[in-house]
N, C-alpha and C positions, 0 to 999 in steps of 0.2 A: 683636507688633502694633506698628503705628506710632501713637504717642500724641503729640498736640500740646497743650501747655498754654500758654494765652495770658493776657495781662493779669496777669502774675505778677512779683512783685518777687524780687530775688536771694535774700533770706533764706527766701522761701516755697518755693524749689525743693528745699530739703533734705527736706521731707516726702515728696517723690516719689522719693527715692533708691532705695527697694526696687524700684519699677517699672523704673527705669533699668537694673537688673541683668539683667532678663529681656526687656526690650522696647526698641524704638527710641523714645526719648523726646526731643522737641524742645521748647524753651521760647522764648517771645517776650514781650517787655514790652508790646507794643501790642495793640490790639483785633483781632478777626478780621474783616478786610475781604475784599472779593472778590480783591484782589491776594494777600493772605496765603493765602487758600484755594487759589489757583492754585499757590502755592509748595508747599503741603502737600496736593495733590490726592490723594495716596495715603494720607492719614490715615484710620485706622479709629476712633480715639477723639479727640475734641477736648474741652477743658475751658476755659470762659471765665467771666468775670464778667458783670455785667449791661450793660456798655457796648458789648459786641459785639452787633450786630443780626444774628441768624442767620435771615435771610429766605431766600426761595427763590433769589434771585440769587446768594447766597453758598453755600448748601447744595448747589446743583446742581454746583458745581465740585468738591465733595468726593465723588467717585463711589464710593469704597469705605467711606464713613462708616457706622459701626454704632452708635456711642454718642456722645451729647452729655452731658457731665457738667458741668452748670452749677453754679458755686460761689455759689448763691443759693437762697433758698426759692422766690421767684417765678420764673416761666418765660415771662412775657409778651413777652420779647425774642426768643423762638424761634418759628419757624413750625411749630407742632406738627402742623398738618394735613398739611404736606409730609412731616414725619417719619413720620407714620402711613402715608402713601402709599408711602414708600420702606422702611418697616420699620426705621427708625432709632429706637433707644431714647433716651429723655431721662430722666436721673436728676437729682434736686435734693438740696438739703440741708434737710431738713424743719425742723429746729430747730438753732440755734447761738447765738442771742443774745437770748432772750426778756428776760433781765435787762438786757442791754447796750442794746438799743433802748429799753426802758422807762426806763432811767436817762437816756438822751438826751432823751426826752420832757420830763423834769423839768429837764434842763439848759437846754432851750429855754424852758420855762415860767418857771423861776427867773430866767433872763436878762431875760425880759419883766417879771415881777412885781416885781423889784428893780432894774430899769433898769440892769443890770450893764454892758452894752456902752457906754452913754453915760457911766456913772459912771467906768469904767476909762479911757475915752478922755479924759475931762475931767481926771482926776487925773494922767494921764500928761503932760498939758500944764502941770501945776503949778497947776491950778485946783481948789481944794478946796471950792468952793461947792456946796451941796446944792439950790439952787434948781432946780425942775423935775424933780427925781429921785425924788419921792415915788412909792412903789409900792403894792402891796396884798398882804395876807396870803392864803395858800392855805388855812389852817385855816378851816373853816366854809363854804368855797366848794363848789360842786357841779361835779364833773367828769363829763362825758358821754363814754363810750367807745363808739365805733362799731366793732364787731368784737371778739369776745372769744376769739380764739385765744390761743396761749401768750403772745404779747407783750401783747395787750390785758389778759389776766388779771394779768400781772405789773405792768402799769401800774396796775391797780386796787389791788393790794397796796401799792404805794408810796404811792398817793394816800391810802389809809386811814391809813398811817403819818403823813402830813401832817395828818391830821384832816379830810380832805375827805369830803363825801358823794359817792357814786358811783352814777350811772345808766348803764345799758348797753343797747345794741341789738345783736341778732345774729339772723340768719335761723335759726340753730340754737342756741337758748338752752341754757346749761349751768347748770341750777338748783342742782346740788350745789356747783359752784364759787361761785355767787353767795352761797349760804348760808355757805360756809366763809370766804370773803374778806370778805363784808359789803357787797355791792352789790345793786342791784335792776334787773331787766329792765323796760324800758318800750318803747312804740312810738317810732319815730323822731321823730314830731311832738312828743311830750311831752319827749323827751330834748333836742331843740334849743331848745324854749321855756323849759326850766328849767335849762340848764347854763351856768355861768359860763365854763367851758372845755370845748371839744369836741376830743377827740383821736381821730384816724383810724387804724384798724388793720385794713384790709381789703386783700385781694390786688388786683393790677392785672388787669383783665379788661374785655371789652366791657360787661359788666353793671355794673361799678363806675366806668366812665368818666364823669366829671362827676357823680358821686354827690352832690357838694356844688356846687350851681349857684345861680342867682338865686332859685329857688323855696325852696331850703333855707336860704339866707342870710336870706330874708325871715321865716322861722320862728324864727330864732335870737333869743335874749335880747339886747336891745340892749347893746352894750359887751362882748360875749363875746370870748374869745380862741380862735383856731383853731390847733391843732397838727397837722401832717401829717408823719409819719415812714413813711408807707406807700408810695404810688406817686404821682408827680406828676399824672398825668391824672385821679386821683380827684377833684381839685378843678379847677373851671373858673376859671382864673386871671383871666380878664376879669371874671367875676362877683365874685371876691375883691377885685379892685381897686375895683369899684363899692361893695362892702360896706364896705371900709376908708374910702372917700371919704365915705360918708354916715354913718359912725359906727356902723353896725350891728355891725361887727366892730372892736374897739378895737385889736387887735394880732394878729399871726400869727407862729408859729414853724414854719419849714419846713425839712425836711431833704431834700426832693425837689421838683423842678420838672418840668413836662411836657417841656421841651426842654433839660434839663440836659446831655445828651451833646453838644449843639451848642455850648452855652456853654463846656463843658469844652475843646472842640477848635476853635480859631479857623479852622483850615483847612477843617474841615467846614462852618463857617458860610459861608465863601466859596463852597464848592461848592453849598450849599443854595440860594443866591441864583439859581443857574442851573438846578439840577435840580428845584427845588420839592419836594424830598423832605420838607421840614420846614415847619411852619406858622410863617411869619415873623411874623404878628400875635401868636401865642402867645409866640414868642421875644421880641418886643418887650415884651410884658406881663411876662415873666420878668425882663427887665432893669429895668423900672420897679420891680418888687417889690424887687429887690436894693438899690435906692437909698432906700427908704422907712425912716424912722427907727423906725417902730412895727412893723417886720417884721424878724425875725431869721432869717437863712438860713444853713444849713450845707451843705457839698457832698456830700450823700448819705453822711455819715460816721457815722451813728448806730450802725452795726454795728462800727465800726473801732476795736476794742480788740485788744490782742495776743492775749488769751484767746479772744475770739470768732472772730478770723480763724484762729487755730490749729484751733479746732473745725471751721470750714468746710473747711480744708485736709485735716484728718484724715478727715472724712466723705467728701470728694470722692475721696481716695485709696482709701478702702475701697469706695466705689461702683465705681471703675474696676477694682480688684482682683477684686471679686466678679464683675463682668461678664466679665473676661478668663478667669476660671476656670469659666465656664459657669453662673454664678449671676446673680441680679439683686437689687439693693437700691435702694430709694427711687425706683423708676421711676414717673414721672408721665405719660408718654406712650409708648404702644407700639402 
């Protein structure tokens, strides 16, 4: 089979060595664009990360495509309707970093609660003044978790270790987990009204787009902190800017932004000004957030530990191996 693996670093290629013995395997550092798809139009399997937008215009060029092995849990970057029309299977990585992403939640939260970015910048300049650096304890605060999948549940476990009270909302509550870990399910309204920190752990989909918008910010406890390590579009960034401006939200820790692929790639930004493929108003809001002192933003790196990435690679390799041997693993669209 012709297998193309994109968005891959040199050290990551070793994991796919077994496939290369029996199949034609090609590697590319960059995302899967229409041009790359044209170069690999005979590919039967492609594997990408989340920055490749596998829409109809790209997939139509891959005439022999049979499997997309995304190296992510989410698959909102793939046109699954087109895949179903064409009989293309889509396989994902269901779990790889529940502890990894949950740890990043608290890296963001602690950076905010202890003013770590400002403190480190100040001392780097030789200024050891503590003026304006007073933070707040996590112990005794209430954390509201929206979405209690594997990452959300692990976030709750860590929060309990900090001595936090934990409220949770999920459309499919897991009461056994709530009892074991020590959190309580409530309605979304109650969660927002009573949480000092709100952490989002829902998948990206049309249903969750702008889940947190003006109406939800209005329900939040004044001075709350918002943490988003899920997907950028889950939060309406225009509404977030308004909530930050009026003090409804005191601070935010974000690992994701709606237009982060465009911010990542300046050439794409220039193209977007002409093609209008991207929302430039949202892009501008993203850039404003990047410059606010009470907002900590990381580049979608919550997953990025050596251990978690290796788990992603291993699962992806196994997904491809299973498929080429006539089996299927972790198929989310068929």
